[in-house]
VOFI-20860 format. One record per residue: residue in one letter; x, y, z of N, C-alpha, C, CB in turn. Coordinates in Angstrom, 2 decimals. Glycine has a CB too. Layout:
% residues N
 residuo     npx     npy     npz    capx    capy    capz     cpx     cpy     cpz    cbpx    cbpy    cbpz
       a       X       Y       Z       X       Y       Z       X       Y       Z       X       Y       Z
...
This chain:
% residues 83
 residuo     npx     npy     npz    capx    capy    capz     cpx     cpy     cpz    cbpx    cbpy    cbpz
       m  -29.70   29.25  -20.41  -29.60   29.47  -18.97  -28.16   29.85  -18.64  -30.04   28.21  -18.17
       v  -28.03   30.92  -17.90  -26.71   31.36  -17.47  -26.56   31.04  -15.99  -26.49   32.88  -17.75
       l  -25.52   30.30  -15.66  -25.28   29.95  -14.27  -24.58   31.10  -13.56  -24.44   28.67  -14.16
       k  -24.94   31.30  -12.31  -24.21   32.27  -11.49  -22.86   31.65  -11.15  -25.01   32.64  -10.18
       k  -21.90   32.51  -10.82  -20.54   32.02  -10.55  -20.55   30.95   -9.46  -19.63   33.19  -10.14
       f  -21.31   31.18   -8.41  -21.36   30.24   -7.30  -21.83   28.87   -7.78  -22.29   30.76   -6.19
       e  -22.91   28.85   -8.56  -23.46   27.60   -9.08  -22.48   26.93  -10.04  -24.80   27.85   -9.78
       r  -21.88   27.74  -10.90  -20.94   27.21  -11.89  -19.73   26.56  -11.21  -20.47   28.32  -12.84
       m  -19.17   27.24  -10.21  -17.99   26.70   -9.52  -18.35   25.42   -8.77  -17.41   27.73   -8.54
       a  -19.53   25.38   -8.19  -19.96   24.17   -7.48  -20.07   22.99   -8.45  -21.32   24.40   -6.77
       l  -20.66   23.24   -9.62  -20.79   22.17  -10.62  -19.43   21.78  -11.19  -21.72   22.61  -11.75
       l  -18.59   22.76  -11.48  -17.25   22.45  -11.99  -16.46   21.64  -10.98  -16.49   23.73  -12.34
       s  -16.63   21.97   -9.71  -15.96   21.22   -8.66  -16.44   19.78   -8.63  -16.18   21.89   -7.30
       d  -17.73   19.58   -8.84  -18.27   18.21   -8.90  -17.63   17.42  -10.03  -19.80   18.24   -9.07
       f  -17.46   18.05  -11.18  -16.91   17.36  -12.34  -15.40   17.19  -12.28  -17.28   18.10  -13.60
       y  -14.69   18.22  -11.85  -13.23   18.24  -11.99  -12.47   18.39  -10.66  -12.83   19.35  -12.90
       g  -13.17   18.44   -9.56  -12.53   18.72   -8.28  -11.38   17.78   -7.93  -13.54   18.65   -7.20
       k  -11.51   16.52   -8.28  -10.46   15.55   -7.95   -9.16   15.82   -8.70  -10.94   14.13   -8.26
       l   -9.21   16.64   -9.73   -8.01   16.98  -10.49   -7.21   18.11   -9.84   -8.39   17.36  -11.90
       l   -7.81   18.77   -8.86   -7.13   19.86   -8.14   -6.23   19.29   -7.05   -8.16   20.83   -7.54
       t   -5.33   20.13   -6.56   -4.52   19.72   -5.42   -5.42   19.59   -4.19   -3.36   20.74   -5.15
       a   -4.94   18.90   -3.19   -5.73   18.72   -1.96   -6.09   20.07   -1.34   -4.94   17.86   -0.93
       r   -5.15   21.01   -1.32   -5.41   22.33   -0.73   -6.44   23.09   -1.56   -4.10   23.14   -0.63
       q   -6.35   22.99   -2.87   -7.33   23.66   -3.73   -8.72   23.05   -3.53   -6.90   23.56   -5.21
       q   -8.79   21.74   -3.41  -10.07   21.08   -3.16  -10.69   21.57   -1.86   -9.89   19.55   -3.12
       e   -9.88   21.65   -0.82  -10.38   22.11    0.48  -10.83   23.56    0.41   -9.29   21.95    1.56
       t  -10.05   24.39   -0.27  -10.39   25.81   -0.38  -11.71   25.98   -1.12   -9.28   26.57   -1.10
       i  -11.88   25.29   -2.23  -13.13   25.35   -2.99  -14.29   24.87   -2.14  -13.03   24.50   -4.29
       r  -14.09   23.77   -1.43  -15.15   23.21   -0.58  -15.54   24.19    0.53  -14.70   21.87    0.04
       f  -14.54   24.74    1.22  -14.83   25.69    2.29  -15.54   26.94    1.77  -13.54   26.09    3.00
       y  -15.08   27.45    0.63  -15.62   28.71    0.13  -16.99   28.54   -0.52  -14.66   29.32   -0.88
       y  -17.14   27.55   -1.38  -18.38   27.40   -2.13  -19.40   26.49   -1.47  -18.07   26.88   -3.48
       e  -18.98   25.46   -0.76  -19.95   24.54   -0.15  -20.29   24.92    1.29  -19.40   23.14   -0.18
       q  -19.28   25.35    2.05  -19.53   25.69    3.45  -19.69   27.19    3.68  -18.41   25.17    4.31
       d  -19.53   27.97    2.61  -19.76   29.42    2.64  -18.89   30.14    3.69  -21.22   29.70    2.92
       l  -17.64   29.68    3.85  -16.72   30.36    4.76  -16.09   31.54    4.04  -15.64   29.39    5.28
       s  -15.76   32.57    4.81  -15.07   33.73    4.24  -13.60   33.41    4.03  -15.23   34.98    5.16
       l  -12.92   34.26    3.27  -11.49   34.06    3.06  -10.75   34.09    4.40  -10.93   35.13    2.11
       g  -11.16   34.98    5.28  -10.53   35.09    6.60  -10.72   33.82    7.43  -11.10   36.27    7.34
       e  -11.91   33.25    7.37  -12.17   32.02    8.12  -11.35   30.86    7.55  -13.67   31.67    8.08
       i  -11.24   30.79    6.24  -10.43   29.74    5.62   -8.97   29.93    5.99  -10.61   29.74    4.09
       a   -8.52   31.16    5.97   -7.13   31.46    6.33   -6.84   31.01    7.77   -6.85   32.98    6.19
       e   -7.79   31.24    8.65   -7.64   30.80   10.04   -7.52   29.28   10.12   -8.83   31.29   10.89
       n   -8.36   28.58    9.38   -8.33   27.11    9.37   -7.00   26.57    8.88   -9.45   26.57    8.52
       f   -6.43   27.21    7.86   -5.18   26.75    7.27   -3.95   27.38    7.93   -5.17   27.05    5.79
       n   -4.18   28.37    8.79   -3.09   29.12    9.44   -2.18   29.78    8.40   -2.27   28.18   10.33
       i   -2.84   30.42    7.41   -2.13   31.16    6.37   -2.81   32.52    6.21   -2.11   30.37    5.01
       s   -2.24   33.37    5.38   -2.82   34.70    5.19   -4.08   34.64    4.32   -1.79   35.65    4.57
       r   -4.89   35.67    4.47   -6.10   35.79    3.65   -5.71   35.89    2.18   -6.94   37.02    4.08
       q   -4.63   36.60    1.91   -4.16   36.75    0.53   -3.76   35.40   -0.07   -2.98   37.72    0.47
       a   -3.13   34.55    0.73   -2.75   33.22    0.25   -3.99   32.40   -0.10   -1.91   32.48    1.30
       v   -5.04   32.53    0.70   -6.30   31.83    0.42   -6.90   32.37   -0.88   -7.31   32.00    1.59
       h   -6.91   33.69   -1.02   -7.44   34.31   -2.23   -6.70   33.81   -3.47   -7.35   35.83   -2.14
       d   -5.38   33.81   -3.41   -4.56   33.36   -4.54   -4.84   31.89   -4.87   -3.07   33.55   -4.24
       n   -4.93   31.07   -3.83   -5.21   29.64   -4.03   -6.60   29.43   -4.64   -5.10   28.88   -2.69
       l   -7.57   30.19   -4.17   -8.92   30.09   -4.69   -8.96   30.48   -6.16   -9.87   30.98   -3.87
       k   -8.30   31.57   -6.52   -8.28   32.02   -7.92   -7.57   31.00   -8.82   -7.58   33.38   -8.03
       r   -6.49   30.41   -8.34   -5.80   29.37   -9.12   -6.71   28.15   -9.32   -4.49   28.94   -8.42
       a   -7.43   27.78   -8.28   -8.34   26.63   -8.36   -9.48   26.92   -9.34   -8.91   26.28   -6.97
       e  -10.05   28.12   -9.26  -11.13   28.49  -10.18  -10.63   28.49  -11.62  -11.69   29.88   -9.81
       k   -9.44   29.02  -11.83   -8.87   29.05  -13.18   -8.63   27.63  -13.70   -7.55   29.85  -13.19
       a   -8.13   26.75  -12.83   -7.89   25.36  -13.23   -9.21   24.68  -13.60   -7.20   24.59  -12.08
       l  -10.26   24.90  -12.82  -11.56   24.30  -13.12  -12.09   24.80  -14.46  -12.56   24.61  -12.00
       e  -11.96   26.09  -14.71  -12.41   26.65  -15.99  -11.59   26.09  -17.15  -12.32   28.19  -15.97
       n  -10.30   25.92  -16.94   -9.45   25.34  -18.00   -9.84   23.90  -18.31   -7.97   25.40  -17.58
       y  -10.13   23.12  -17.28  -10.59   21.75  -17.49  -11.88   21.75  -18.30  -10.79   21.03  -16.15
       e  -12.80   22.65  -17.94  -14.07   22.72  -18.66  -13.86   23.15  -20.11  -15.03   23.70  -17.95
       n  -12.99   24.12  -20.34  -12.72   24.58  -21.70  -12.14   23.46  -22.56  -11.75   25.77  -21.68
       n  -11.35   22.60  -21.97  -10.73   21.51  -22.71  -11.60   20.27  -22.83   -9.43   21.14  -22.06
       l  -12.40   19.98  -21.82  -13.16   18.73  -21.81  -14.66   18.91  -22.03  -12.94   18.04  -20.50
       g  -15.21   20.02  -21.58  -16.62   20.32  -21.82  -17.63   19.43  -21.14  -16.86   20.27  -23.24
       l  -17.28   18.81  -20.03  -18.22   17.90  -19.36  -19.45   18.64  -18.83  -17.52   17.19  -18.21
       l  -19.26   19.82  -18.26  -20.39   20.57  -17.72  -21.33   21.00  -18.85  -19.89   21.82  -16.94
       a  -20.78   21.50  -19.94  -21.61   21.92  -21.07  -22.43   20.74  -21.60  -20.74   22.52  -22.20
       n  -21.81   19.59  -21.73  -22.53   18.40  -22.20  -23.63   17.99  -21.22  -21.55   17.23  -22.38
       y  -23.33   18.06  -19.94  -24.32   17.73  -18.91  -25.52   18.68  -18.99  -23.67   17.80  -17.51
       l  -25.24   19.98  -19.07  -26.32   20.96  -19.13  -27.14   20.81  -20.41  -25.76   22.38  -19.04
       k  -26.48   20.47  -21.49  -27.18   20.25  -22.77  -28.12   19.06  -22.66  -26.16   20.04  -23.92
       k  -27.64   17.98  -22.06  -28.47   16.77  -21.90  -29.67   17.03  -21.00  -27.64   15.62  -21.33
       k  -29.46   17.88  -20.00  -30.55   18.21  -19.07  -31.49   19.26  -19.62  -29.99   18.69  -17.75
       g  -31.18   19.79  -20.81  -32.06   20.77  -21.44  -31.87   22.20  -20.99  -33.44   20.38  -21.21
       f  -30.74   22.50  -20.35  -30.48   23.86  -19.87  -29.77   24.71  -20.92  -29.67   23.82  -18.60
       l  -29.19   24.10  -21.92  -28.49   24.87  -22.97  -29.18   24.70  -24.30  -27.02   24.43  -23.08
């Protein structure tokens, strides 16, 4: 089973979200859980859309790095029979 990016990021956030900075956690939550656009998130934080984009990409990269090193999501999916 191949997860879509949206599903994968949501699951990675569940496993590793607390390891992100507070701003990264909020950005991931707004973008993936509340389905806000980059512009809407930028408005909420009173920063540029580009700053939100950069923060989101850093957060996604951090989540993927945690998964590459720890493998919690892969183990979870294996136990559930998805891999």
